[in-house]
Structure formats: structure tokens, C-alpha cells
N, CA, C and O atoms as CSV, one atom per row, in Angstrom:
chain,resi,resn,atom,element,x,y,z
A,1,MET,N,N,13.711,-11.550,22.858
A,1,MET,CA,C,12.957,-12.460,22.012
A,1,MET,C,C,12.488,-11.694,20.771
A,1,MET,O,O,11.894,-10.623,20.900
A,2,PRO,N,N,12.747,-12.227,19.572
A,2,PRO,CA,C,12.348,-11.502,18.358
A,2,PRO,C,C,10.825,-11.419,18.208
A,2,PRO,O,O,10.085,-12.323,18.596
A,3,MET,N,N,10.398,-10.317,17.639
A,3,MET,CA,C,8.978,-10.081,17.398
A,3,MET,C,C,8.499,-10.964,16.248
A,3,MET,O,O,9.230,-11.190,15.284
A,4,ASP,N,N,7.277,-11.455,16.357
A,4,ASP,CA,C,6.686,-12.179,15.237
A,4,ASP,C,C,6.661,-11.250,14.028
A,4,ASP,O,O,6.330,-10.070,14.149
A,5,PHE,N,N,7.013,-11.788,12.867
A,5,PHE,CA,C,7.079,-10.945,11.679
A,5,PHE,C,C,5.739,-10.285,11.368
A,5,PHE,O,O,5.707,-9.179,10.829
A,6,CYS,N,N,4.640,-10.945,11.700
A,6,CYS,CA,C,3.326,-10.358,11.431
A,6,CYS,C,C,3.094,-9.091,12.255
A,6,CYS,O,O,2.158,-8.340,11.980
A,7,ARG,N,N,3.939,-8.848,13.266
A,7,ARG,CA,C,3.801,-7.642,14.099
A,7,ARG,C,C,4.811,-6.571,13.701
A,7,ARG,O,O,5.068,-5.645,14.470
A,8,ILE,N,N,5.377,-6.689,12.517
A,8,ILE,CA,C,6.332,-5.707,12.011
A,8,ILE,C,C,5.711,-4.316,11.937
A,8,ILE,O,O,6.419,-3.309,11.959
A,9,TRP,N,N,4.393,-4.270,11.849
A,9,TRP,CA,C,3.695,-2.995,11.749
A,9,TRP,C,C,3.998,-2.086,12.940
A,9,TRP,O,O,3.950,-0.864,12.806
A,10,ILE,N,N,4.304,-2.655,14.085
A,10,ILE,CA,C,4.598,-1.839,15.270
A,10,ILE,C,C,5.856,-1.003,15.014
A,10,ILE,O,O,5.867,0.203,15.256
A,11,GLU,N,N,6.901,-1.650,14.527
A,11,GLU,CA,C,8.137,-0.934,14.196
A,11,GLU,C,C,7.917,0.049,13.049
A,11,GLU,O,O,8.504,1.131,13.038
A,12,GLN,N,N,7.073,-0.323,12.081
A,12,GLN,CA,C,6.809,0.563,10.954
A,12,GLN,C,C,6.080,1.824,11.402
A,12,GLN,O,O,6.342,2.906,10.877
A,13,CYS,N,N,5.182,1.700,12.353
A,13,CYS,CA,C,4.482,2.880,12.887
A,13,CYS,C,C,5.453,3.792,13.629
A,13,CYS,O,O,5.384,5.015,13.502
A,14,GLU,N,N,6.352,3.200,14.398
A,14,GLU,CA,C,7.366,4.000,15.081
A,14,GLU,C,C,8.261,4.706,14.068
A,14,GLU,O,O,8.589,5.881,14.236
A,15,ALA,N,N,8.650,4.000,13.031
A,15,ALA,CA,C,9.476,4.603,11.984
A,15,ALA,C,C,8.731,5.756,11.321
A,15,ALA,O,O,9.330,6.788,11.019
A,16,ALA,N,N,7.438,5.593,11.093
A,16,ALA,CA,C,6.644,6.653,10.460
A,16,ALA,C,C,6.621,7.905,11.323
A,16,ALA,O,O,6.669,9.019,10.801
A,17,ARG,N,N,6.548,7.733,12.627
A,17,ARG,CA,C,6.597,8.901,13.519
A,17,ARG,C,C,7.928,9.646,13.363
A,17,ARG,O,O,7.957,10.876,13.316
A,18,GLY,N,N,9.013,8.898,13.285
A,18,GLY,CA,C,10.317,9.518,13.077
A,18,GLY,C,C,10.416,10.200,11.725
A,18,GLY,O,O,10.977,11.290,11.617
A,19,ILE,N,N,9.885,9.578,10.712
A,19,ILE,CA,C,9.875,10.169,9.376
A,19,ILE,C,C,9.071,11.461,9.388
A,19,ILE,O,O,9.482,12.461,8.798
A,20,GLU,N,N,7.929,11.439,10.057
A,20,GLU,CA,C,7.100,12.653,10.119
A,20,GLU,C,C,7.851,13.780,10.812
A,20,GLU,O,O,7.829,14.919,10.345
A,21,ASP,N,N,8.513,13.473,11.920
A,21,ASP,CA,C,9.267,14.498,12.650
A,21,ASP,C,C,10.395,15.075,11.809
A,21,ASP,O,O,10.649,16.279,11.840
A,22,GLU,N,N,11.066,14.215,11.063
A,22,GLU,CA,C,12.240,14.658,10.330
A,22,GLU,C,C,11.949,15.162,8.917
A,22,GLU,O,O,12.570,16.118,8.455
A,23,PHE,N,N,10.993,14.509,8.227
A,23,PHE,CA,C,10.779,14.820,6.811
A,23,PHE,C,C,9.373,15.312,6.472
A,23,PHE,O,O,9.129,15.734,5.341
A,24,GLY,N,N,8.454,15.267,7.420
A,24,GLY,CA,C,7.109,15.768,7.180
A,24,GLY,C,C,6.056,14.674,7.033
A,24,GLY,O,O,6.357,13.493,6.856
A,25,THR,N,N,4.825,15.122,7.115
A,25,THR,CA,C,3.683,14.214,7.106
A,25,THR,C,C,3.538,13.468,5.783
A,25,THR,O,O,3.222,12.279,5.778
A,26,GLN,N,N,3.764,14.146,4.670
A,26,GLN,CA,C,3.586,13.485,3.369
A,26,GLN,C,C,4.528,12.294,3.202
A,26,GLN,O,O,4.121,11.247,2.699
A,27,LYS,N,N,5.767,12.449,3.616
A,27,LYS,CA,C,6.740,11.346,3.525
A,27,LYS,C,C,6.338,10.208,4.461
A,27,LYS,O,O,6.464,9.035,4.110
A,28,ALA,N,N,5.855,10.557,5.648
A,28,ALA,CA,C,5.429,9.529,6.605
A,28,ALA,C,C,4.219,8.768,6.089
A,28,ALA,O,O,4.148,7.546,6.226
A,29,LEU,N,N,3.269,9.479,5.498
A,29,LEU,CA,C,2.097,8.827,4.906
A,29,LEU,C,C,2.498,7.905,3.759
A,29,LEU,O,O,2.022,6.774,3.661
A,30,ALA,N,N,3.371,8.398,2.900
A,30,ALA,CA,C,3.817,7.584,1.767
A,30,ALA,C,C,4.475,6.304,2.263
A,30,ALA,O,O,4.234,5.225,1.722
A,31,TYR,N,N,5.304,6.426,3.290
A,31,TYR,CA,C,5.985,5.262,3.834
A,31,TYR,C,C,5.007,4.290,4.490
A,31,TYR,O,O,4.963,3.112,4.136
A,32,LEU,N,N,4.225,4.786,5.445
A,32,LEU,CA,C,3.421,3.885,6.265
A,32,LEU,C,C,2.152,3.413,5.567
A,32,LEU,O,O,1.837,2.224,5.598
A,33,VAL,N,N,1.430,4.317,4.948
A,33,VAL,CA,C,0.124,3.959,4.382
A,33,VAL,C,C,0.257,3.467,2.946
A,33,VAL,O,O,-0.177,2.362,2.623
A,34,ALA,N,N,0.853,4.279,2.088
A,34,ALA,CA,C,0.901,3.937,0.666
A,34,ALA,C,C,1.856,2.786,0.371
A,34,ALA,O,O,1.730,2.129,-0.662
A,35,GLU,N,N,2.800,2.536,1.259
A,35,GLU,CA,C,3.735,1.436,1.021
A,35,GLU,C,C,3.493,0.287,2.001
A,35,GLU,O,O,3.020,-0.776,1.601
A,36,LYS,N,N,3.808,0.489,3.257
A,36,LYS,CA,C,3.812,-0.609,4.235
A,36,LYS,C,C,2.421,-1.180,4.496
A,36,LYS,O,O,2.252,-2.400,4.513
A,37,PHE,N,N,1.425,-0.324,4.698
A,37,PHE,CA,C,0.082,-0.830,4.995
A,37,PHE,C,C,-0.502,-1.585,3.799
A,37,PHE,O,O,-1.096,-2.650,3.968
A,38,LEU,N,N,-0.335,-1.041,2.603
A,38,LEU,CA,C,-0.868,-1.729,1.423
A,38,LEU,C,C,-0.161,-3.068,1.196
A,38,LEU,O,O,-0.801,-4.055,0.835
A,39,ASP,N,N,1.136,-3.098,1.402
A,39,ASP,CA,C,1.859,-4.371,1.290
A,39,ASP,C,C,1.390,-5.351,2.366
A,39,ASP,O,O,1.270,-6.550,2.111
A,40,TYR,N,N,1.129,-4.841,3.558
A,40,TYR,CA,C,0.660,-5.682,4.659
A,40,TYR,C,C,-0.700,-6.298,4.318
A,40,TYR,O,O,-0.939,-7.475,4.588
A,41,LEU,N,N,-1.583,-5.498,3.726
A,41,LEU,CA,C,-2.892,-6.020,3.332
A,41,LEU,C,C,-2.743,-7.138,2.307
A,41,LEU,O,O,-3.463,-8.135,2.368
A,42,LYS,N,N,-1.819,-6.980,1.373
A,42,LYS,CA,C,-1.586,-8.051,0.397
A,42,LYS,C,C,-1.080,-9.314,1.091
A,42,LYS,O,O,-1.518,-10.417,0.766
A,43,ALA,N,N,-0.172,-9.160,2.033
A,43,ALA,CA,C,0.350,-10.319,2.765
A,43,ALA,C,C,-0.759,-10.988,3.569
A,43,ALA,O,O,-0.783,-12.211,3.706
A,44,ALA,N,N,-1.674,-10.183,4.098
A,44,ALA,CA,C,-2.765,-10.720,4.917
A,44,ALA,C,C,-3.729,-11.581,4.106
A,44,ALA,O,O,-4.444,-12.411,4.667
A,45,GLU,N,N,-3.751,-11.388,2.796
A,45,GLU,CA,C,-4.598,-12.225,1.943
A,45,GLU,C,C,-4.147,-13.680,1.978
A,45,GLU,O,O,-4.946,-14.588,1.749
A,46,GLN,N,N,-2.874,-13.897,2.262
A,46,GLN,CA,C,-2.296,-15.241,2.242
A,46,GLN,C,C,-1.990,-15.795,3.637
A,46,GLN,O,O,-1.711,-16.985,3.781
A,47,ASP,N,N,-2.041,-14.939,4.663
A,47,ASP,CA,C,-1.568,-15.352,5.978
A,47,ASP,C,C,-2.521,-14.865,7.072
A,47,ASP,O,O,-2.687,-13.662,7.275
A,48,ALA,N,N,-3.132,-15.797,7.758
A,48,ALA,CA,C,-4.113,-15.465,8.800
A,48,ALA,C,C,-3.483,-14.712,9.970
A,48,ALA,O,O,-4.167,-13.924,10.623
A,49,THR,N,N,-2.206,-14.933,10.251
A,49,THR,CA,C,-1.582,-14.203,11.357
A,49,THR,C,C,-1.461,-12.720,11.025
A,49,THR,O,O,-1.597,-11.874,11.909
A,50,PHE,N,N,-1.209,-12.403,9.774
A,50,PHE,CA,C,-1.199,-11.001,9.344
A,50,PHE,C,C,-2.621,-10.444,9.407
A,50,PHE,O,O,-2.836,-9.328,9.880
A,51,GLN,N,N,-3.571,-11.213,8.935
A,51,GLN,CA,C,-4.977,-10.785,8.933
A,51,GLN,C,C,-5.419,-10.410,10.348
A,51,GLN,O,O,-6.124,-9.419,10.539
A,52,ALA,N,N,-5.011,-11.192,11.324
A,52,ALA,CA,C,-5.422,-10.947,12.708
A,52,ALA,C,C,-4.852,-9.645,13.269
A,52,ALA,O,O,-5.416,-9.082,14.208
A,53,GLU,N,N,-3.766,-9.168,12.718
A,53,GLU,CA,C,-3.121,-7.937,13.201
A,53,GLU,C,C,-3.688,-6.666,12.566
A,53,GLU,O,O,-3.399,-5.563,13.031
A,54,ILE,N,N,-4.484,-6.808,11.520
A,54,ILE,CA,C,-4.973,-5.629,10.794
A,54,ILE,C,C,-5.739,-4.649,11.685
A,54,ILE,O,O,-5.473,-3.451,11.591
A,55,PRO,N,N,-6.670,-5.076,12.540
A,55,PRO,CA,C,-7.385,-4.082,13.366
A,55,PRO,C,C,-6.447,-3.235,14.235
A,55,PRO,O,O,-6.661,-2.031,14.377
A,56,ALA,N,N,-5.423,-3.845,14.811
A,56,ALA,CA,C,-4.489,-3.075,15.639
A,56,ALA,C,C,-3.653,-2.126,14.781
A,56,ALA,O,O,-3.390,-0.992,15.183
A,57,PHE,N,N,-3.237,-2.586,13.604
A,57,PHE,CA,C,-2.466,-1.755,12.686
A,57,PHE,C,C,-3.311,-0.550,12.257
A,57,PHE,O,O,-2.825,0.581,12.253
A,58,VAL,N,N,-4.548,-0.789,11.905
A,58,VAL,CA,C,-5.461,0.284,11.499
A,58,VAL,C,C,-5.627,1.294,12.636
A,58,VAL,O,O,-5.562,2.503,12.410
A,59,ALA,N,N,-5.837,0.806,13.834
A,59,ALA,CA,C,-6.024,1.701,14.983
A,59,ALA,C,C,-4.796,2.589,15.193
A,59,ALA,O,O,-4.926,3.777,15.490
A,60,GLU,N,N,-3.625,2.018,15.040
A,60,GLU,CA,C,-2.400,2.806,15.236
A,60,GLU,C,C,-2.221,3.837,14.128
A,60,GLU,O,O,-1.813,4.968,14.396
A,61,ILE,N,N,-2.517,3.463,12.902
A,61,ILE,CA,C,-2.441,4.431,11.797
A,61,ILE,C,C,-3.394,5.595,12.060
A,61,ILE,O,O,-3.049,6.751,11.815
A,62,LYS,N,N,-4.572,5.295,12.551
A,62,LYS,CA,C,-5.558,6.350,12.837
A,62,LYS,C,C,-5.119,7.238,13.999
A,62,LYS,O,O,-5.544,8.390,14.082
A,63,ARG,N,N,-4.274,6.725,14.898
A,63,ARG,CA,C,-3.728,7.558,15.974
A,63,ARG,C,C,-2.662,8.508,15.442
A,63,ARG,O,O,-2.478,9.604,15.971
A,64,ILE,N,N,-1.970,8.087,14.408
A,64,ILE,CA,C,-0.867,8.887,13.872
A,64,ILE,C,C,-1.360,9.979,12.924
A,64,ILE,O,O,-0.869,11.107,12.966
A,65,PHE,N,N,-2.330,9.644,12.069
A,65,PHE,CA,C,-2.756,10.565,11.012
A,65,PHE,C,C,-4.233,10.915,11.134
A,65,PHE,O,O,-5.036,10.145,11.660
A,66,GLU,N,N,-4.561,12.078,10.641
A,66,GLU,CA,C,-5.951,12.542,10.587
A,66,GLU,C,C,-6.662,11.879,9.406
A,66,GLU,O,O,-6.020,11.522,8.419
A,67,PRO,N,N,-7.984,11.714,9.503
A,67,PRO,CA,C,-8.726,11.092,8.397
A,67,PRO,C,C,-8.524,11.796,7.056
A,67,PRO,O,O,-8.408,11.128,6.028
A,68,TRP,N,N,-8.481,13.116,7.045
A,68,TRP,CA,C,-8.311,13.824,5.775
A,68,TRP,C,C,-6.933,13.549,5.171
A,68,TRP,O,O,-6.788,13.507,3.949
A,69,GLN,N,N,-5.923,13.361,6.023
A,69,GLN,CA,C,-4.593,13.033,5.513
A,69,GLN,C,C,-4.589,11.640,4.884
A,69,GLN,O,O,-4.001,11.428,3.823
A,70,LEU,N,N,-5.244,10.707,5.544
A,70,LEU,CA,C,-5.340,9.348,5.013
A,70,LEU,C,C,-6.091,9.342,3.691
A,70,LEU,O,O,-5.690,8.659,2.749
A,71,ALA,N,N,-7.183,10.103,3.617
A,71,ALA,CA,C,-7.980,10.159,2.392
A,71,ALA,C,C,-7.153,10.702,1.230
A,71,ALA,O,O,-7.189,10.152,0.129
A,72,GLU,N,N,-6.414,11.774,1.473
A,72,GLU,CA,C,-5.576,12.340,0.414
A,72,GLU,C,C,-4.502,11.352,-0.036
A,72,GLU,O,O,-4.248,11.202,-1.232
A,73,CYS,N,N,-3.887,10.694,0.908
A,73,CYS,CA,C,-2.838,9.717,0.585
A,73,CYS,C,C,-3.400,8.574,-0.255
A,73,CYS,O,O,-2.817,8.202,-1.273
A,74,LEU,N,N,-4.516,8.027,0.167
A,74,LEU,CA,C,-5.088,6.874,-0.542
A,74,LEU,C,C,-5.643,7.246,-1.907
A,74,LEU,O,O,-5.786,6.388,-2.778
A,75,GLU,N,N,-5.955,8.513,-2.093
A,75,GLU,CA,C,-6.450,8.949,-3.404
A,75,GLU,C,C,-5.366,8.823,-4.463
A,75,GLU,O,O,-5.664,8.609,-5.638
A,76,GLN,N,N,-4.114,8.954,-4.053
A,76,GLN,CA,C,-2.983,8.894,-4.992
A,76,GLN,C,C,-2.212,7.577,-4.941
A,76,GLN,O,O,-1.372,7.324,-5.805
A,77,ALA,N,N,-2.481,6.742,-3.952
A,77,ALA,CA,C,-1.684,5.532,-3.727
A,77,ALA,C,C,-1.753,4.568,-4.908
A,77,ALA,O,O,-2.818,4.301,-5.465
A,78,ARG,N,N,-0.602,4.069,-5.260
A,78,ARG,CA,C,-0.421,3.019,-6.265
A,78,ARG,C,C,-0.921,3.397,-7.660
A,78,ARG,O,O,-1.180,2.523,-8.487
A,79,GLN,N,N,-1.055,4.682,-7.916
A,79,GLN,CA,C,-1.429,5.088,-9.270
A,79,GLN,C,C,-0.194,5.005,-10.155
A,79,GLN,O,O,0.899,5.416,-9.765
A,80,THR,N,N,-0.388,4.470,-11.348
A,80,THR,CA,C,0.714,4.328,-12.288
A,80,THR,C,C,0.333,4.963,-13.616
A,80,THR,O,O,-0.832,5.264,-13.876
A,81,GLU,N,N,1.336,5.153,-14.437
A,81,GLU,CA,C,1.094,5.680,-15.783
A,81,GLU,C,C,0.394,4.611,-16.620
A,81,GLU,O,O,0.588,3.418,-16.388
A,82,PRO,N,N,-0.415,5.027,-17.588
A,82,PRO,CA,C,-1.053,4.049,-18.480
A,82,PRO,C,C,-0.003,3.234,-19.232
A,82,PRO,O,O,1.103,3.705,-19.497
A,83,PHE,N,N,-0.371,2.024,-19.561
A,83,PHE,CA,C,0.519,1.146,-20.328
A,83,PHE,C,C,0.846,1.806,-21.656
A,83,PHE,O,O,-0.039,2.312,-22.346
A,84,ASP,N,N,2.116,1.797,-22.003
A,84,ASP,CA,C,2.569,2.407,-23.243
A,84,ASP,C,C,3.319,1.360,-24.069
A,84,ASP,O,O,4.466,1.036,-23.763
A,85,PRO,N,N,2.675,0.829,-25.117
A,85,PRO,CA,C,3.332,-0.203,-25.929
A,85,PRO,C,C,4.602,0.283,-26.626
A,85,PRO,O,O,5.439,-0.530,-27.019
A,86,SER,N,N,4.752,1.591,-26.781
A,86,SER,CA,C,5.964,2.097,-27.433
A,86,SER,C,C,7.212,1.839,-26.587
A,86,SER,O,O,8.330,1.877,-27.102
A,87,ASN,N,N,7.025,1.578,-25.294
A,87,ASN,CA,C,8.164,1.222,-24.439
A,87,ASN,C,C,8.733,-0.147,-24.799
A,87,ASN,O,O,9.825,-0.511,-24.361
A,88,TYR,N,N,7.989,-0.894,-25.595
A,88,TYR,CA,C,8.387,-2.251,-25.952
A,88,TYR,C,C,8.678,-2.394,-27.441
A,88,TYR,O,O,8.626,-3.497,-27.985
A,89,GLU,N,N,8.981,-1.287,-28.094
A,89,GLU,CA,C,9.267,-1.327,-29.526
A,89,GLU,C,C,10.376,-2.327,-29.805
A,89,GLU,O,O,11.350,-2.426,-29.059
A,90,GLY,N,N,10.209,-3.061,-30.885
A,90,GLY,CA,C,11.181,-4.067,-31.270
A,90,GLY,C,C,10.881,-5.426,-30.666
A,90,GLY,O,O,11.494,-6.422,-31.050
A,91,ASN,N,N,9.957,-5.482,-29.735
A,91,ASN,CA,C,9.557,-6.765,-29.144
A,91,ASN,C,C,8.466,-7.406,-29.982
A,91,ASN,O,O,7.758,-6.740,-30.737
A,92,ASP,N,N,8.357,-8.666,-29.833
A,92,ASP,CA,C,7.316,-9.449,-30.486
A,92,ASP,C,C,5.946,-8.954,-30.006
A,92,ASP,O,O,5.761,-8.768,-28.803
A,93,PRO,N,N,4.985,-8.738,-30.902
A,93,PRO,CA,C,3.651,-8.275,-30.497
A,93,PRO,C,C,3.011,-9.180,-29.436
A,93,PRO,O,O,2.254,-8.709,-28.587
A,94,GLU,N,N,3.314,-10.450,-29.491
A,94,GLU,CA,C,2.766,-11.365,-28.484
A,94,GLU,C,C,3.343,-11.054,-27.096
A,94,GLU,O,O,2.626,-11.103,-26.096
A,95,ASN,N,N,4.633,-10.735,-27.040
A,95,ASN,CA,C,5.255,-10.351,-25.769
A,95,ASN,C,C,4.696,-9.032,-25.256
A,95,ASN,O,O,4.492,-8.861,-24.054
A,96,ILE,N,N,4.450,-8.102,-26.174
A,96,ILE,CA,C,3.871,-6.820,-25.780
A,96,ILE,C,C,2.482,-7.044,-25.177
A,96,ILE,O,O,2.133,-6.435,-24.165
A,97,GLU,N,N,1.705,-7.905,-25.794
A,97,GLU,CA,C,0.368,-8.205,-25.270
A,97,GLU,C,C,0.457,-8.855,-23.897
A,97,GLU,O,O,-0.352,-8.551,-23.021
A,98,MET,N,N,1.421,-9.742,-23.693
A,98,MET,CA,C,1.593,-10.372,-22.377
A,98,MET,C,C,1.964,-9.318,-21.328
A,98,MET,O,O,1.470,-9.369,-20.201
A,99,GLU,N,N,2.818,-8.377,-21.686
A,99,GLU,CA,C,3.182,-7.289,-20.771
A,99,GLU,C,C,1.973,-6.422,-20.450
A,99,GLU,O,O,1.779,-6.016,-19.304
A,100,ARG,N,N,1.157,-6.139,-21.469
A,100,ARG,CA,C,-0.052,-5.339,-21.261
A,100,ARG,C,C,-0.993,-6.044,-20.291
A,100,ARG,O,O,-1.547,-5.412,-19.392
A,101,GLN,N,N,-1.171,-7.328,-20.467
A,101,GLN,CA,C,-2.051,-8.089,-19.587
A,101,GLN,C,C,-1.495,-8.156,-18.160
A,101,GLN,O,O,-2.255,-8.069,-17.195
A,102,ASP,N,N,-0.187,-8.308,-18.026
A,102,ASP,CA,C,0.439,-8.286,-16.696
A,102,ASP,C,C,0.229,-6.935,-16.029
A,102,ASP,O,O,-0.040,-6.854,-14.830
A,103,ASP,N,N,0.356,-5.877,-16.822
A,103,ASP,CA,C,0.141,-4.535,-16.290
A,103,ASP,C,C,-1.304,-4.369,-15.807
A,103,ASP,O,O,-1.548,-3.787,-14.750
A,104,LEU,N,N,-2.243,-4.878,-16.575
A,104,LEU,CA,C,-3.651,-4.810,-16.168
A,104,LEU,C,C,-3.892,-5.561,-14.862
A,104,LEU,O,O,-4.622,-5.081,-13.995
A,105,ARG,N,N,-3.285,-6.732,-14.719
A,105,ARG,CA,C,-3.434,-7.515,-13.487
A,105,ARG,C,C,-2.844,-6.778,-12.295
A,105,ARG,O,O,-3.454,-6.745,-11.227
A,106,ARG,N,N,-1.669,-6.189,-12.461
A,106,ARG,CA,C,-1.036,-5.428,-11.372
A,106,ARG,C,C,-1.899,-4.233,-10.981
A,106,ARG,O,O,-2.101,-3.966,-9.796
A,107,CYS,N,N,-2.400,-3.525,-11.970
A,107,CYS,CA,C,-3.235,-2.356,-11.696
A,107,CYS,C,C,-4.526,-2.749,-10.985
A,107,CYS,O,O,-4.960,-2.068,-10.056
A,108,ALA,N,N,-5.134,-3.838,-11.416
A,108,ALA,CA,C,-6.366,-4.311,-10.778
A,108,ALA,C,C,-6.100,-4.722,-9.336
A,108,ALA,O,O,-6.883,-4.396,-8.443
A,109,ALA,N,N,-5.006,-5.432,-9.102
A,109,ALA,CA,C,-4.656,-5.844,-7.742
A,109,ALA,C,C,-4.394,-4.623,-6.868
A,109,ALA,O,O,-4.825,-4.579,-5.716
A,110,ASP,N,N,-3.690,-3.635,-7.409
A,110,ASP,CA,C,-3.428,-2.411,-6.652
A,110,ASP,C,C,-4.718,-1.668,-6.337
A,110,ASP,O,O,-4.901,-1.185,-5.220
A,111,LEU,N,N,-5.603,-1.578,-7.306
A,111,LEU,CA,C,-6.881,-0.911,-7.086
A,111,LEU,C,C,-7.669,-1.594,-5.965
A,111,LEU,O,O,-8.236,-0.925,-5.101
A,112,LEU,N,N,-7.698,-2.904,-5.986
A,112,LEU,CA,C,-8.434,-3.645,-4.961
A,112,LEU,C,C,-7.845,-3.435,-3.573
A,112,LEU,O,O,-8.590,-3.260,-2.608
A,113,VAL,N,N,-6.528,-3.449,-3.459
A,113,VAL,CA,C,-5.920,-3.273,-2.141
A,113,VAL,C,C,-6.106,-1.837,-1.643
A,113,VAL,O,O,-6.295,-1.624,-0.445
A,114,VAL,N,N,-6.057,-0.865,-2.527
A,114,VAL,CA,C,-6.298,0.526,-2.120
A,114,VAL,C,C,-7.751,0.698,-1.666
A,114,VAL,O,O,-8.016,1.376,-0.673
A,115,GLU,N,N,-8.672,0.095,-2.380
A,115,GLU,CA,C,-10.083,0.185,-1.973
A,115,GLU,C,C,-10.300,-0.482,-0.617
A,115,GLU,O,O,-11.073,0.014,0.203
A,116,ARG,N,N,-9.630,-1.591,-0.383
A,116,ARG,CA,C,-9.741,-2.253,0.927
A,116,ARG,C,C,-9.171,-1.343,2.019
A,116,ARG,O,O,-9.744,-1.242,3.104
A,117,ALA,N,N,-8.066,-0.694,1.738
A,117,ALA,CA,C,-7.473,0.227,2.698
A,117,ALA,C,C,-8.425,1.377,3.006
A,117,ALA,O,O,-8.542,1.790,4.159
A,118,LYS,N,N,-9.104,1.895,1.990
A,118,LYS,CA,C,-10.067,2.970,2.211
A,118,LYS,C,C,-11.182,2.526,3.145
A,118,LYS,O,O,-11.590,3.278,4.031
A,119,VAL,N,N,-11.674,1.314,2.951
A,119,VAL,CA,C,-12.736,0.789,3.827
A,119,VAL,C,C,-12.228,0.699,5.263
A,119,VAL,O,O,-12.912,1.116,6.197
A,120,LEU,N,N,-11.041,0.160,5.431
A,120,LEU,CA,C,-10.491,-0.037,6.762
A,120,LEU,C,C,-10.133,1.279,7.460
A,120,LEU,O,O,-10.402,1.447,8.649
A,121,LEU,N,N,-9.531,2.202,6.724
A,121,LEU,CA,C,-9.039,3.428,7.336
A,121,LEU,C,C,-10.027,4.581,7.339
A,121,LEU,O,O,-9.953,5.475,8.183
A,122,LEU,N,N,-10.954,4.551,6.385
A,122,LEU,CA,C,-11.887,5.683,6.236
A,122,LEU,C,C,-13.344,5.280,6.383
A,122,LEU,O,O,-14.223,6.136,6.488
A,123,GLY,N,N,-13.599,3.989,6.392
A,123,GLY,CA,C,-14.981,3.523,6.482
A,123,GLY,C,C,-15.758,3.700,5.199
A,123,GLY,O,O,-16.989,3.705,5.211
A,124,GLU,N,N,-15.036,3.847,4.066
A,124,GLU,CA,C,-15.713,4.053,2.773
A,124,GLU,C,C,-16.108,2.722,2.166
A,124,GLU,O,O,-16.687,2.687,1.080
């Protein structure tokens, strides 16, 4: 019987253990915490079944990694380069402004999800 998609975190945690064994802790953290867990939190904003799985997902992440490892990972998670309008040279200034605003929205959303992850994983 297939697993409910909201429980995909179980397979992701197992994959992270394999990644850690083969490629090291930093790669496993990047995969599980900085990518999968943050994406899961975003999905949980829209889906109560995902929301209900968060405590178990958090508990499993805490079994895999030490708090200091999680803190270091989340300190760097989803950081991007500042918006650079020169990347849009030749575009209409109105389009450049729309891109800048989209970038601000993405950065704000990322900041919020990382802060939520810190609360859940570190109690901050």
C-alpha cells in the first residue's frame, strides 16, 4: 500500500542517513533540513495533513542531527545574493522593478520559513 504523500518525510530521513554515511553530515543537512524540511513547512501552510506530520518530522530530524549542526545549517539556509538590476540590462525598467519585487517576496517567504524551522528545531 503506498504511503500517504504527507509522510514522505520518513523516506527523506532515511535518505539523509544514507547521504550522511556516503557524503558527510553537511550534505545530509543540506538535503534534509535546508531543502526537504523547509519545503515541507511551506507545504504545511496549505495542507493540514502535512501540518499534522511536522512534530514527528521534527523529532526524527533531532534524532539524526545534533542541535549545533542544525543551528549552523539554518544560519545559512535559503540565503541568496542581493538583487542585482544589472542582470536585467536591456529590459524595461518596469519589468526590472517587477523582478525586484518578486525577489523581495521570495526572500521574505524564505526568511519566514527558516525562522519557523529554527523555532521548531532549536526552540528559538
